[in-house]
C-alpha positions in Angstrom: 0.0 0.0 0.0 1.0 3.6 -0.7 1.2 6.1 2.2 -0.6 9.4 2.0 1.3 12.4 3.2 -0.2 15.2 5.3 -0.2 17.4 2.2 -2.2 14.8 0.3 -4.7 14.4 3.2 -5.2 18.1 3.4 -5.9 18.3 -0.3 -8.5 15.6 -0.2 -10.0 17.3 2.8 -10.1 20.8 1.2 -10.7 20.1 -2.5 -13.3 18.3 -4.6 -12.4 14.7 -5.6 -13.3 12.9 -8.7 -13.7 9.1 -9.0 -12.7 7.4 -12.2 -13.7 3.8 -13.1 -14.0 1.7 -16.2 -16.7 -0.7 -17.5 -16.2 -4.1 -18.9 -15.4 -2.7 -22.4 -12.8 -0.3 -20.9 -15.0 2.8 -21.3 -14.1 5.4 -18.7 -16.5 6.9 -16.3 -15.6 9.9 -14.1 -17.7 11.8 -11.6 -17.4 13.9 -8.5 -17.6 12.3 -5.0 -18.4 15.0 -2.5 -18.2 12.6 0.4 -14.7 11.4 -0.4 -12.3 11.6 2.5 -9.2 10.0 4.0 -9.9 7.0 6.2 -6.3 6.4 7.2 -2.7 6.6 5.8 -3.5 4.1 3.0 -7.2 4.3 2.4 -9.8 6.7 1.0 -13.5 6.3 1.7 -16.8 7.7 0.3 -20.5 7.1 0.7 -22.3 5.6 -2.4 -25.9 6.6 -2.8 -26.6 6.8 -6.6 -25.7 3.1 -7.4 -25.2 3.9 -11.1 -22.2 3.6 -13.4 -19.3 4.0 -10.9 -21.0 1.5 -8.5 -21.6 -0.9 -11.4 -18.0 -0.6 -12.5 -16.6 -1.1 -9.0 -18.8 -4.1 -8.5 -17.5 -5.5 -11.8 -13.7 -5.0 -11.4 -13.0 -3.0 -8.2 -10.5 -0.7 -10.0 -10.6 2.9 -9.0 -8.7 6.2 -9.4 -9.3 9.3 -7.5 -8.1 12.7 -8.8 -7.9 15.8 -6.6 -6.4 19.1 -7.6 -5.9 22.6 -6.1 -6.4 24.8 -9.2 -4.9 28.0 -7.8 -1.8 26.2 -6.7 -1.7 24.0 -9.8 -1.0 20.9 -7.8 -2.7 17.7 -7.4 -2.6 13.9 -7.0 -4.1 10.8 -8.5 -4.7 7.8 -6.2 -5.2 4.4 -7.8 -6.2 1.2 -6.2 -8.8 -1.4 -5.4 -12.3 -0.5 -4.1 -14.2 -2.6 -1.5 -18.0 -2.1 -1.2 -19.7 -2.4 2.1 -23.5 -2.4 2.1 -25.7 -3.6 4.9 -22.8 -5.2 6.8 -21.5 -4.2 10.3 -18.8 -2.0 8.9 -21.2 0.0 6.7 -23.8 0.2 9.5 -21.2 1.5 12.0 -20.1 4.3 9.7 -23.4 5.3 8.1 -25.2 5.4 11.4 -23.1 8.4 12.3 -24.3 10.3 9.2 -27.6 11.7 8.0 -27.4 10.0 4.6 -30.6 8.0 5.1 -32.5 11.2 5.6 -31.9 12.0 1.9 -31.4 8.6 0.3 -33.2 5.3 0.7 -30.0 3.2 0.1 -26.4 3.8 0.9 -23.1 2.0 1.0 -19.5 2.6 2.1 -16.7 2.3 -0.5 -13.2 1.9 0.8 -10.3 2.3 -1.7 -7.0 0.7 -0.9 -4.5 3.3 -2.2 -1.9 1.2 -4.1 -0.3 3.9 -6.2 0.0 7.7 -6.1 0.8 10.0 -9.0 1.7 13.7 -9.0 -0.6 15.9 -11.0 1.3 19.2 -10.6 1.5 21.6 -13.5 5.2 20.8 -13.9 7.4 18.5 -16.0 6.9 16.0 -13.1 3.1 15.7 -13.9 2.1 12.1 -14.1 5.1 10.6 -12.4 4.4 7.9 -9.8 5.5 9.1 -6.3 4.3 6.2 -4.2 
């Protein structure tokens, strides 16, 4: 597993994250995940409530990438890894019970992403290099 630095954690906390997945034919799908946050030094987590393309793709192959960027600073990161979906189990229930998600949505799950690789997305010649 890759280890997130404090700068990476702060960026995930303070900027909008986008989740990228791919379907069985390799077609990309990307969308914002407003609930994305850092679980610990090697995991990201978000709350799934739409159960559409990204959910279907993660159910199919578990491959995920999360991009986050600070536009004014022109810095960012891409985190790649394997997603694990928790719906209706003890883990999901313990996390979702602390939220108000069921006040807005009839169904919800927790998605944990094992961060296996980290890439730099800065606006420099180092853009795209793997840093962890």
